[in-house]
C-alpha positions as CSV (number, residue, x, y, z in Angstrom):
1,M,132.5,104.5,77.3
2,T,132.7,102.2,74.3
3,A,130.0,102.9,72.0
4,L,127.4,99.9,71.1
5,A,128.1,100.6,67.4
6,E,131.8,99.4,67.8
7,L,131.2,96.0,69.8
8,P,131.9,92.7,68.4
9,R,129.0,91.6,66.1
10,D,128.4,88.3,68.7
11,A,128.0,90.9,71.9
12,D,125.1,93.4,70.6
13,T,122.0,91.3,72.0
14,M,120.9,89.6,75.3
15,P,121.4,86.4,74.0
16,K,124.6,87.0,72.3
17,L,126.1,87.6,75.5
18,L,124.9,84.4,77.4
19,L,126.4,82.8,74.5
20,R,129.5,84.6,75.3
21,N,129.5,84.2,79.0
22,A,129.0,80.7,78.4
23,R,132.3,80.4,76.6
24,E,134.2,82.2,78.4
25,R,133.1,81.8,81.8
26,G,130.8,78.6,81.6
27,G,131.7,76.7,85.2
28,E,131.4,80.0,87.3
29,A,127.7,80.7,89.1
30,A,125.5,82.7,86.4
31,L,122.1,82.3,88.8
32,R,121.6,80.9,92.4
33,E,118.4,80.4,93.9
34,K,117.6,79.2,97.2
35,E,115.2,76.0,98.0
36,F,114.3,74.4,101.0
37,G,117.1,76.3,102.5
38,I,120.0,75.5,100.4
39,W,121.2,77.6,97.7
40,Q,120.9,75.9,94.2
41,S,124.0,77.2,91.8
42,F,123.4,77.2,87.6
43,T,126.6,78.2,85.8
44,W,126.5,79.9,82.8
45,A,127.2,76.9,80.8
46,Q,123.8,75.3,82.1
47,Y,122.0,78.8,81.8
48,A,122.7,78.7,78.6
49,E,121.6,75.1,77.7
50,R,118.4,75.6,79.7
51,V,117.6,78.7,77.3
52,R,119.0,76.7,74.1
53,N,116.4,73.8,75.2
54,F,113.7,76.2,76.3
55,A,113.8,78.2,73.2
56,R,113.5,75.1,71.1
57,G,110.5,73.9,73.1
58,L,108.7,77.1,72.2
59,V,109.4,76.8,69.0
60,E,108.2,73.7,68.4
61,L,104.8,74.8,70.1
62,G,104.4,77.8,67.5
63,L,106.7,80.7,68.6
64,E,107.5,82.8,65.6
65,P,109.5,85.8,65.5
66,G,107.7,89.2,66.7
67,D,105.3,87.0,68.9
68,I,105.0,88.7,72.7
69,V,105.3,85.7,75.2
70,A,104.2,87.2,78.7
71,V,105.7,86.3,82.3
72,L,104.0,86.4,85.4
73,G,105.6,85.3,88.9
74,D,107.8,86.3,91.0
75,N,111.7,86.3,90.6
76,R,113.1,83.2,89.9
77,P,115.9,81.8,87.2
78,E,112.5,80.2,84.8
79,W,112.0,84.1,84.5
80,L,114.9,84.9,83.1
81,I,115.1,81.9,81.1
82,A,111.9,82.1,79.3
83,Q,112.8,85.9,78.6
84,L,116.2,85.1,76.8
85,A,114.6,82.2,74.7
86,S,112.0,84.7,73.9
87,Q,114.2,87.2,72.6
88,A,116.7,84.4,70.8
89,V,114.2,83.9,68.6
90,G,113.4,87.1,67.6
91,A,110.2,87.6,69.9
92,R,109.5,90.0,73.0
93,S,109.3,89.5,76.4
94,L,106.6,91.1,78.5
95,G,107.0,91.4,82.2
96,V,103.6,91.0,84.7
97,Y,103.7,92.1,87.8
98,Q,103.1,89.1,89.9
99,D,100.8,91.3,92.6
100,S,98.4,92.0,89.5
101,V,94.7,91.1,90.0
102,A,93.2,89.4,87.5
103,S,91.7,92.1,85.1
104,E,95.2,94.0,85.3
105,V,96.4,90.5,83.8
106,Q,93.9,90.1,80.9
107,Y,94.4,94.0,80.2
108,L,97.7,93.6,79.6
109,V,98.0,90.4,78.2
110,E,95.3,91.2,75.5
111,F,96.5,94.6,74.8
112,A,100.0,92.8,73.7
113,G,98.4,90.0,72.2
114,A,100.6,87.4,74.0
115,R,101.0,84.5,72.4
116,F,102.7,82.5,75.4
117,V,102.3,83.1,78.7
118,I,104.6,82.0,81.2
119,A,102.9,81.8,85.0
120,E,105.3,80.8,88.3
121,D,102.6,78.8,90.1
122,Q,98.5,78.2,90.7
123,E,97.9,81.4,91.8
124,Q,99.2,82.9,88.5
125,V,97.5,80.2,86.4
126,D,94.7,80.7,88.3
127,K,94.1,84.4,87.4
128,L,94.6,83.9,83.6
129,L,91.9,80.9,84.0
130,E,89.6,83.3,85.9
131,V,89.5,85.7,82.6
132,W,90.4,82.6,80.3
133,D,86.7,83.4,78.8
134,E,87.2,86.8,78.1
135,L,90.8,86.3,76.7
136,S,90.1,87.0,72.8
137,G,90.8,84.1,70.9
138,A,92.9,82.4,73.7
139,A,93.7,78.4,72.8
140,E,91.7,78.3,69.8
141,G,94.9,77.3,67.6
142,D,94.0,80.4,65.0
143,G,97.6,81.9,65.6
144,Q,96.1,84.9,67.2
145,G,95.6,84.4,70.8
146,I,97.2,82.5,73.4
147,A,98.6,78.9,72.4
148,N,100.1,77.8,75.8
149,V,100.4,78.8,79.5
150,I,103.6,77.4,80.9
151,Y,103.8,77.0,84.5
152,Y,107.2,76.2,86.8
153,D,106.0,75.7,89.8
154,P,103.9,72.6,89.3
155,R,102.6,72.1,93.2
156,G,98.7,72.1,92.9
157,L,97.9,72.0,89.1
158,G,98.2,68.3,88.9
159,A,94.8,67.7,88.4
160,Y,93.8,71.1,86.3
161,P,92.3,69.4,82.9
162,H,93.1,72.1,80.6
163,E,95.2,70.6,77.6
164,F,96.9,74.3,76.9
165,L,98.7,74.3,80.7
166,L,102.3,72.8,80.2
167,G,104.7,72.8,82.6
168,F,107.8,74.4,82.1
169,S,110.5,70.8,82.4
170,E,108.4,69.4,79.7
171,V,108.7,72.8,77.3
172,E,112.5,72.3,77.9
173,K,112.6,68.8,77.5
174,I,110.6,69.0,74.1
175,G,113.4,71.2,73.0
176,Q,115.5,68.5,74.1
177,S,114.2,66.1,71.7
178,A,113.4,68.6,69.1
179,T,113.9,67.3,65.0
180,S,117.4,68.1,64.1
181,S,116.8,71.1,62.1
182,T,115.3,72.9,64.8
183,A,117.9,72.0,67.6
184,D,120.8,73.2,64.5
185,D,118.9,76.5,64.2
186,F,119.3,78.0,68.0
187,E,122.9,79.6,67.0
188,R,121.3,80.9,63.8
189,W,118.5,82.4,65.4
190,V,120.6,83.8,68.4
191,D,123.2,85.3,65.2
192,A,120.0,86.8,63.6
193,T,118.8,89.1,66.3
194,T,120.1,92.8,65.9
195,A,120.6,95.2,68.7
196,D,117.8,97.0,66.9
197,D,115.6,93.9,67.7
198,V,112.9,95.1,70.6
199,A,114.0,93.0,73.9
200,L,111.2,93.8,75.7
201,L,107.8,95.1,76.3
202,S,108.3,96.9,79.6
203,T,105.0,98.6,81.5
204,T,105.2,102.0,82.7
205,S,104.1,103.1,86.3
206,G,100.5,104.1,85.4
207,T,100.1,106.7,87.4
208,T,97.6,108.6,85.6
209,G,95.5,105.4,84.0
210,K,95.9,102.1,82.5
211,P,100.1,101.4,82.3
212,K,101.5,101.8,78.4
213,L,104.0,99.2,76.7
214,A,107.5,100.7,76.5
215,M,109.3,99.1,73.5
216,L,112.8,98.9,74.6
217,S,115.2,97.4,72.3
218,H,118.7,95.5,72.5
219,R,121.1,98.9,71.5
220,N,118.4,100.4,74.6
221,L,119.5,98.6,77.3
222,L,122.7,97.4,76.3
223,T,124.2,101.2,75.8
224,M,122.6,101.8,79.4
225,A,124.5,99.0,81.0
226,H,127.8,100.3,79.2
227,S,127.5,104.1,80.7
228,F,126.2,102.8,84.3
229,Q,129.6,100.5,83.5
230,S,131.8,103.4,83.0
231,I,130.9,105.4,85.8
232,D,130.6,102.4,88.4
233,P,132.6,99.5,87.3
234,M,130.5,96.0,88.2
235,R,133.1,92.9,88.5
236,S,132.2,89.3,87.2
237,D,132.5,88.4,90.9
238,D,129.6,90.3,92.1
239,E,127.3,89.5,93.7
240,F,123.3,90.7,93.2
241,V,120.0,89.5,95.2
242,S,117.1,90.1,92.4
243,F,114.2,90.5,95.4
244,L,112.5,93.2,93.2
245,P,109.6,92.7,90.6
246,L,111.7,91.5,87.1
247,A,108.4,93.3,85.6
248,W,110.1,96.4,86.6
249,I,112.9,98.4,84.8
250,G,115.3,99.1,87.6
251,E,115.3,95.2,88.1
252,Q,115.7,94.9,84.3
253,M,118.6,97.6,84.3
254,I,121.0,96.2,86.9
255,G,120.0,92.4,87.1
256,A,119.2,91.6,83.5
257,A,121.2,94.2,80.9
258,C,124.2,94.9,83.6
259,G,124.2,91.2,84.9
260,M,124.5,89.8,81.1
261,L,127.3,92.4,80.2
262,V,129.2,92.0,83.4
263,G,128.4,88.6,84.1
264,F,127.7,88.5,88.0
265,T,125.7,85.9,90.0
266,M,122.3,87.0,90.3
267,N,120.5,85.1,93.9
268,F,116.8,84.7,94.0
269,P,115.6,84.7,97.3
270,E,113.6,81.5,98.3
271,E,110.1,83.6,99.2
272,P,109.3,87.1,99.8
273,E,109.1,86.9,103.4
274,T,112.8,85.4,103.5
275,V,114.5,88.4,100.9
276,Q,115.8,90.2,104.2
277,H,117.6,86.9,105.8
278,D,118.6,86.0,102.3
279,I,120.0,89.4,102.0
280,R,121.9,88.8,104.9
281,E,123.6,85.4,104.2
282,I,124.4,86.5,100.2
283,G,126.1,89.5,101.5
284,P,125.3,91.3,98.0
285,H,128.4,94.0,97.0
286,M,125.7,96.2,94.9
287,M,121.8,96.5,95.6
288,F,119.6,99.2,93.9
289,S,116.1,99.5,95.0
290,P,113.2,102.3,95.2
291,P,113.0,105.0,97.8
292,R,110.1,102.7,99.9
293,I,112.7,99.6,100.3
294,W,115.1,102.4,102.1
295,E,112.2,103.6,103.9
296,N,111.3,100.6,105.3
297,M,114.8,99.8,106.7
298,V,115.1,103.0,108.3
299,S,111.4,102.7,110.0
300,D,112.7,99.2,111.2
301,V,116.2,100.0,112.8
302,Q,114.3,103.1,114.5
303,V,111.6,100.9,116.1
304,R,114.3,98.2,117.2
305,I,116.3,101.6,118.9
306,E,113.2,102.4,120.6
307,D,112.7,98.5,121.9
308,S,116.4,98.2,122.8
309,S,118.0,98.9,126.1
310,W,118.8,102.5,127.6
311,L,122.9,101.7,127.1
312,K,122.0,101.0,123.5
313,R,119.5,104.1,122.7
314,R,122.6,106.2,124.3
315,I,125.4,104.7,121.9
316,Y,123.5,104.6,119.0
317,N,122.0,108.0,119.1
318,W,126.3,109.4,120.0
319,A,126.9,107.0,117.1
320,L,124.4,108.2,114.8
321,G,125.5,111.9,115.7
322,V,129.2,111.6,114.7
323,G,127.7,110.0,111.4
324,Y,126.1,112.5,110.2
325,R,128.6,115.2,111.1
326,A,131.2,112.5,109.2
327,A,129.0,112.6,106.0
328,D,128.6,115.8,105.8
329,T,131.8,116.8,106.3
330,R,133.3,114.2,104.2
331,L,130.6,115.2,100.9
332,A,131.5,118.4,101.7
333,E,135.3,118.0,102.3
334,G,136.4,115.3,101.0
335,G,138.0,113.8,103.7
336,L,137.6,113.8,107.4
337,P,139.6,115.9,110.4
338,R,141.7,113.7,112.6
339,L,139.4,114.1,116.0
340,L,136.6,113.4,112.9
341,A,137.8,110.3,111.5
342,V,138.7,108.4,115.1
343,Q,135.3,109.4,116.6
344,N,133.5,107.9,113.6
345,W,136.0,104.6,113.4
346,I,134.9,104.3,117.1
347,A,131.3,104.5,115.6
348,N,131.4,102.2,113.0
349,A,133.6,99.6,115.3
350,C,130.9,99.8,118.0
351,C,127.8,100.6,116.5
352,F,127.4,100.8,112.6
353,F,129.3,97.7,111.1
354,W,126.7,95.7,113.1
355,L,123.9,98.0,112.0
356,R,124.9,97.0,108.2
357,D,125.3,93.2,108.7
358,K,121.6,93.3,110.2
359,L,120.1,95.5,107.2
360,G,122.4,92.7,105.0
361,V,124.0,95.7,103.5
362,R,127.9,95.2,105.0
363,R,129.7,94.4,101.9
364,I,128.0,97.1,99.8
365,R,130.0,99.2,97.8
366,R,127.2,101.1,95.7
367,A,123.8,101.0,96.8
368,Y,121.2,102.7,94.2
369,T,117.6,104.3,94.8
370,G,115.4,105.4,91.7
371,G,111.9,105.1,90.5
372,A,110.6,107.6,92.8
373,A,112.4,110.7,95.1
374,L,114.1,109.5,98.1
375,G,113.9,112.4,101.0
376,P,117.1,114.1,101.9
377,D,116.8,113.0,105.5
378,I,116.6,108.7,104.7
379,F,119.3,109.8,102.2
380,R,121.9,111.4,104.9
381,F,120.7,108.6,107.4
382,F,122.6,106.0,105.0
383,H,125.8,108.3,104.5
384,A,125.7,108.5,108.3
385,I,126.0,104.6,109.0
386,G,128.2,103.9,106.3
387,V,126.3,103.2,103.7
388,N,127.5,104.2,99.8
389,L,123.8,105.1,98.4
390,K,123.1,107.5,95.6
391,Q,120.4,108.4,93.9
392,I,120.0,107.8,90.1
393,Y,117.2,109.1,87.8
394,G,115.3,107.5,84.9
395,Q,112.0,106.2,83.8
396,T,111.2,102.9,81.6
397,E,111.4,104.9,78.7
398,V,114.8,105.9,79.1
399,S,115.8,101.6,79.8
400,G,115.7,103.0,83.5
401,I,119.0,105.7,84.0
402,S,120.2,108.8,82.4
403,V,121.6,110.9,85.6
404,A,123.2,109.6,88.7
405,H,125.4,110.7,91.1
406,R,129.2,109.6,91.1
407,D,131.4,108.6,94.3
408,D,133.0,111.5,94.9
409,D,130.0,114.0,94.1
410,I,126.6,113.6,96.0
411,K,124.1,115.9,97.0
412,F,121.6,114.5,98.9
413,Q,119.0,117.2,97.4
414,T,120.0,116.4,93.7
415,V,119.9,113.1,91.5
416,G,123.4,114.0,90.0
417,T,124.4,114.4,86.7
418,P,123.8,112.9,82.6
419,V,125.7,109.4,82.5
420,P,128.1,109.3,79.7
421,G,126.2,109.2,76.6
422,A,122.9,111.0,77.5
423,E,121.7,114.6,77.0
424,V,119.4,116.2,79.5
425,R,117.9,119.8,79.2
426,L,115.3,121.6,80.7
427,G,111.9,122.5,78.7
428,E,109.1,124.4,79.4
429,G,107.9,124.9,83.0
430,G,111.0,123.3,83.9
431,E,110.3,119.7,82.0
432,I,113.0,117.6,81.9
433,L,114.2,116.0,78.4
434,T,116.8,113.5,77.8
435,R,118.4,112.6,74.4
436,S,120.5,109.0,74.5
437,P,120.9,106.0,72.5
438,S,119.1,104.3,75.3
439,V,115.6,106.2,74.7
440,F,112.9,103.7,73.8
441,L,111.5,102.8,70.5
442,G,108.0,104.2,71.3
443,Y,104.7,102.8,72.8
444,Y,103.0,99.5,71.6
445,N,100.2,100.1,69.9
446,N,99.9,103.2,70.7
447,E,100.8,106.0,68.4
448,E,99.3,109.2,70.1
449,A,101.5,108.9,73.4
450,T,104.6,108.2,71.8
451,E,104.4,111.3,69.2
452,E,103.9,113.2,72.8
453,A,106.7,111.5,74.4
454,L,109.1,111.4,71.8
455,R,109.7,115.2,69.6
456,D,112.9,115.9,67.9
457,G,114.4,113.1,69.3
458,W,114.0,114.2,73.0
459,L,112.3,112.6,75.5
460,Y,109.8,114.9,77.5
461,S,109.7,113.2,80.8
462,G,106.6,115.1,82.2
463,D,108.7,115.9,85.2
464,A,109.6,119.1,86.5
465,G,113.2,119.9,87.3
466,Y,116.3,122.7,87.4
467,M,119.8,122.3,87.3
468,D,121.8,123.8,90.1
469,D,124.8,125.9,89.8
470,D,127.4,122.5,89.6
471,G,125.3,120.8,86.9
472,H,123.3,118.5,89.1
473,L,119.6,117.6,88.3
474,I,117.1,118.4,90.9
475,V,113.6,116.7,90.6
476,I,110.7,118.7,91.9
477,D,108.0,116.3,90.5
478,R,105.8,115.3,88.2
479,K,104.8,118.2,86.3
480,K,101.3,118.2,86.6
481,D,101.8,117.7,90.3
482,V,104.0,120.7,91.0
483,M,101.7,123.4,92.9
484,E,101.3,127.2,92.9
485,L,99.8,128.2,96.1
486,H,97.6,131.7,96.9
487,D,100.6,133.9,97.6
488,G,102.6,132.4,94.4
489,T,104.6,130.1,95.8
490,Q,105.1,127.1,94.2
491,F,105.9,123.7,95.9
492,S,106.3,120.4,95.7
493,P,103.8,117.7,97.2
494,Q,106.3,115.2,96.9
495,F,108.8,116.8,98.9
496,I,106.4,117.1,101.7
497,E,105.1,113.6,101.4
498,N,108.8,112.6,101.9
499,K,109.6,114.0,104.8
500,L,106.5,112.9,106.4
501,K,107.4,109.4,105.7
502,F,110.9,109.7,107.8
503,S,108.5,108.7,110.3
504,P,108.9,105.0,111.4
505,Y,105.1,105.4,112.3
506,I,104.0,106.8,108.8
507,K,103.7,104.7,105.5
508,E,101.7,106.8,103.2
509,A,100.9,110.5,102.9
510,V,99.3,112.2,100.1
511,V,99.3,116.4,100.4
512,F,97.1,118.6,98.7
513,G,97.2,122.1,97.9
514,G,96.9,125.0,95.3
515,G,94.9,125.6,92.7
516,D,91.3,125.6,94.6
517,Y,92.7,124.6,97.6
518,P,93.7,127.6,100.0
519,F,96.3,126.1,101.8
520,V,97.9,122.9,102.6
521,T,96.6,119.4,104.3
522,S,97.6,116.3,103.9
523,L,96.0,112.5,104.1
524,I,98.0,110.1,105.8
525,T,98.1,106.4,106.9
526,I,99.6,104.9,109.5
527,D,102.4,102.1,109.9
528,F,100.3,99.7,110.9
529,A,103.3,97.6,112.4
530,N,105.1,100.0,113.5
531,A,102.6,102.2,115.4
532,G,100.9,98.8,116.8
533,K,104.4,98.4,118.2
534,W,104.4,102.0,120.1
535,A,100.7,101.1,121.4
536,E,101.0,97.8,122.6
537,R,104.2,99.1,124.3
538,R,102.0,102.2,126.3
539,Q,99.5,99.6,127.0
540,I,97.2,101.4,124.3
541,P,94.7,98.8,123.3
542,Y,93.7,98.2,119.7
543,T,91.8,95.6,117.7
544,T,91.7,96.7,113.7
545,F,93.6,99.5,111.2
546,T,90.6,101.4,111.5
547,D,90.6,101.8,115.7
548,L,94.5,102.3,116.0
549,A,94.9,104.7,113.4
550,Q,92.0,106.8,115.2
551,K,93.6,106.4,118.7
552,P,94.5,109.8,120.3
553,E,97.6,109.0,120.9
554,I,98.3,108.0,117.5
555,Y,97.2,111.1,116.4
556,E,99.4,113.3,119.0
557,L,102.6,111.0,117.6
558,V,101.6,111.5,114.2
559,L,101.1,115.6,114.9
560,E,104.2,115.9,116.8
561,H,106.1,114.9,113.6
562,T,104.6,117.1,111.6
563,A,104.8,120.1,113.8
564,G,109.1,119.6,113.6
565,I,108.6,119.3,109.6
566,N,106.4,122.3,109.3
567,G,109.1,124.4,111.4
568,D,111.4,123.6,108.2
569,L,108.6,124.5,105.4
570,P,108.3,128.4,104.0
571,E,104.7,129.6,106.7
572,S,103.1,128.9,102.9
573,A,103.6,125.5,102.4
574,R,103.2,124.2,106.2
575,I,100.7,121.7,106.8
576,Q,97.5,123.2,107.9
577,R,95.1,120.1,108.6
578,L,95.8,116.6,108.1
579,L,93.2,113.3,108.9
580,L,94.2,109.5,109.7
581,L,92.7,107.7,106.7
582,H,91.1,104.2,108.3
583,K,93.2,102.1,105.6
584,E,96.0,101.0,104.2
585,L,96.3,102.5,100.4
586,D,96.7,99.4,98.6
587,A,97.5,98.6,94.3
588,D,94.3,96.6,94.6
589,D,92.3,99.0,95.1
590,E,94.0,101.0,92.5
591,E,95.2,103.4,94.6
592,L,98.9,102.6,94.2
593,T,100.8,101.8,90.9
594,R,102.3,98.4,91.2
595,T,105.5,100.0,91.8
596,R,103.7,101.4,94.9
597,K,103.7,105.7,93.7
598,V,100.8,107.3,94.8
599,R,98.0,108.1,92.2
600,R,97.0,111.3,93.6
601,R,94.4,112.4,91.5
602,F,92.5,109.0,91.8
603,I,93.0,109.3,95.4
604,A,91.7,112.9,95.4
605,D,88.5,111.6,93.1
606,R,88.0,108.4,95.7
607,Y,88.2,110.6,98.4
608,R,86.8,113.6,98.0
609,L,84.4,113.7,100.9
610,L,87.6,113.5,103.3
611,V,89.6,116.4,100.9
612,N,87.0,118.7,101.0
613,A,86.1,118.2,105.3
614,L,90.5,119.4,105.3
615,Y,89.0,122.1,103.9
616,G,85.9,122.6,105.6
617,G,85.7,123.9,109.3
618,D,84.5,120.3,110.9
619,E,86.4,118.9,113.5
620,A,85.3,115.5,111.9
621,V,84.3,113.6,109.1
622,E,81.4,110.5,109.2
623,I,82.6,107.8,106.3
624,E,80.5,104.7,104.9
625,N,83.4,101.7,104.7
626,E,82.1,98.7,103.1
627,I,84.5,95.4,104.1
628,T,84.7,92.3,102.7
629,Y,84.8,89.0,104.7
630,Q,86.8,85.5,104.0
631,D,83.6,84.0,103.1
632,G,82.9,86.8,100.6
633,T,80.2,88.3,102.6
634,T,80.3,92.4,102.8
635,A,79.3,94.6,105.6
636,V,79.4,98.3,105.6
637,L,80.5,100.3,108.9
638,Q,80.4,103.6,109.5
639,T,83.6,105.6,110.8
640,R,84.6,108.4,112.2
641,L,87.7,110.1,111.0
642,R,89.0,112.8,113.3
643,I,90.6,116.3,111.4
644,A,93.5,117.3,113.3
645,A,95.5,120.6,113.0
646,P,99.3,120.2,113.8
647,A,101.3,123.2,115.2
648,T,105.1,124.5,114.5
649,A,108.0,123.2,116.0
């Protein structure tokens, strides 16, 4: 791998790479966005010109080096244009998740001291207006608060009277008509950027409280991109679909950093609801998603197979059995015996090729999962159908990746080996420590947290794990979540939760045990769509989520799956009692992070009554549930939740 320090000076920051790509491949597609059912392309030359104009416009409006520009909305070309324009003038970009509620937006924008906010549309602008009076110094012109809110979808905003609101195209026009001195300064601004400038303020997952803002430099991001490129080369003619939030480090890692380094095309779906269809149209060559995306794909396949004819089910089950044997043999021995190779070819021709096409992964060379643990069952399924899915391990603080599987060295239970340039060792209690040029500069305005995370050049991850005999890293769980049962057995709640979520009828699971708890229990939320279809096929009537979750037939469905899991676990780690929750876990209720990780401690506190009931002798528990109707009125409903004890298969 070429070290970043050895790179030409014109390629050590993201804006410099943009200008290099515009010079070297100006007529090639850099971005592609679907609008009104038609894919619209932007070349590298057009991309660079829009960044130039927007940067000039921001400077004319008062943006200065060191300022912070927050971006809030769905994935669109304007997000990256605003991000690169900010970086080009020495400012910093802060991504905010598009589904954040107004109070979360207020916290991040205010804590960071954002000078400008780029908001996608009326929905995002309304969040800011809802808390505008509470935003300190907002639009006061004192240089301390928000100078302007800039939107890039004008629908519904024409009648808004606020002077601080500006359209994205208006700012670009301001940049186009900028004074000659400002216009001539763009290349000088870019040339003045350095590898050690802060490029991004990236939010951490916030599993234990408010998210922190990790300061990532251009050196951090590009070192990571070069490391990744050295083990899994990407090509400039590759296609990548950007459908996960650009506020997430995973999307910044592949789409922004690797995309800018390699020069491949980023594609933006028309709407969140059209993602699957748009992915299938593009046929990307690589894909990176957190476990929930892969879990949802498997659930969808399982449900569709159940709905198919008996002949299709027979063919699928035969092919999947062959695929499992082929995947296990290939990864263990590096090849297939002749008979199994022929059987796998037939299985691919009659089943897997069409299945991959339906899922939009037909052209995938490499697919990745990260951000949380993926259950081995899900992992094995994708390799069985011919998808080269690999685990990576990292976190926001290491620019997304420090450990990864290699193509010829994949183990379902591990996350791989360190990437070039990264050192990984284990600290006290098996805590995973990392040292590399990709490790962040520290937390913004939080010296105490920085000192706790960075010690003697090592990043203390807070995750617990161990190395196997082949040097593969196995991540157990968050260090604080690893539990010890009364017989001394240590177990990972996350491992059991992932096995539970392999069922297409289980969406989330929260496992408890150890400490004051004498045995293992679980709170489970059903997958409403899949469980609802299952009930409809069997003519089981239901009304609401709560009603369906408490149906005896649904309980038996979940208990049957749990019994199979118990059969694979040590006796002391088996689930003794479970309860199906009356509602879905929701990020808006702070039960999940914005990256959809379970906030275990928050749930344990919020549902203390239910957790205590799991460890009592009762067969049910009564709770009061407040619901809010569309007109804003509320009502309190009493619900009786059943507690059940799964067997062991």
